[in-house]
C-alpha positions, 0 to 999 in steps of 0.5 A: 767549426761551428754552424754560426762561426761558419755562417760568420766566415762567409759574411766576411768573405761576402763583405771583402774583409781580409784573410787576417780580419776574418781570422782575428774575428773568428778567434774573438768570437771563439774565445767568447763562447768559451768563456760562457761555455755556450753559443754566443747567440744565447748570450744576454746584453748583460753577458756581453757587457760583463764579458767586455768589462773582464777583457779589459779589467782582469785580462787586461788586454790593450786597447786594440785588443778590446777594440778588435774583441768588440768589432768581432762580436757586434759583426757577429750579432749584427751582420751574421745573426741580424740583431740589433746591437745594444746602443749603449754598448760602446767599448772604448778603452783608452788608447795608449799612444807610443812611438815605434821602436826604431833601430839605427843603420849600424844596428840593422846591419849588426842585426842582419849580420846575425843572421845565418840563414840566407833565406831569413837573412835575405828576406830581412834585408829585403823587408828593410830595404823596401819598407815592407810589412812581415806578410808582404816579405814572405809573399814576394813572388818572382814576377813582383820584381821589374828590373827595368824600373829598378821597382818591386810590386806589393800586391794586396797589401794592407786595405787590399792595396797593390803598390810599388816600391823602390828596389836597391840595386843591392837587393835586386843582386840579393835576390837574384842569387838567392832564387838560384839557391831554390829556383822556384817558379813563383815564390822568391821565399819558398816554404822549407820542403820536406826531406828529400824533396826540392825547394821548387815543389814548394805549395806555399812561401815560407810562414811568417812565424819562422821568419819572426823566429829567426828575428828574435834570435837574431836580437839576441845575438846581436846584444841589442837591447831594443824590442825589435821585431820584424815590424821593426824593420819597417819603422826603421826604414821610414824613418832612415828615409826621413832622416835622408830627406825623402818627402813625406808623401812619398814615403807615405806611398811607399808604406801604403798608408792610407794616411798622412797622419800615420807616417808623420809620426816618424817625424818624432824619431828622426835624428834632425828633429831631435837635434834641432830640438836640443839645440833650441833648448840648449840656446834658450838655457844658455840665454837664460843663464847669461841674463842672471 
């Protein structure tokens, strides 16, 4: 890591940016330096402007990726280099509005049934049943289980916030049974040990990439045509909870959303909502037909 990136990394730590954000920002700055083959502190305003146009027009990055690059580079110049950011250098690519992919209950069951290794199957089952993010699922610890209240503690989720979510009895039984297969003192899903070593010696949880790989293999084997990822299980959880009549505010708390608007998008995906809309348009069209 260069001295400049080290300085930027320290500034991000001081401001409490999450580890994930730090990694994204450092990667964005590294790509900028590689593009021009010189240190970012040597770039002109015109070169910065040309780089953002390159990301949008030639690389055709998504609007979110362009915004991350903008935030990262602006952080470098304003917070690390203590320079004034050009007032007219604003990067606001059009943001596409897409609804998330959602699986039916039957599809979730079919998908989980295709996962052969218990380590991955139990983790993905827990992610779905508790509405967790991928990083939250792999990082679960033994002490996060509150069997008295049947709740699961999600530590330091997005925004460095803790929250509790309901823990289904079937998942508790599954977690207990799985834990006896490795008996790690801390992690519920420890990383795979090296040859000859015990699971209990793992110093970190399983990697997110290995879990995502297991998910991709299961989707392919299941024959499900939807573009499903680990995060799709979280979307499906929220949608199924709404369909079951759970209050939107409660689902917001379980998902750890800061804004109810983020949670409300699942209203567009529920079957009751679709059914009401379909019945309404069919009724209107039937009345129009009768009048002719």
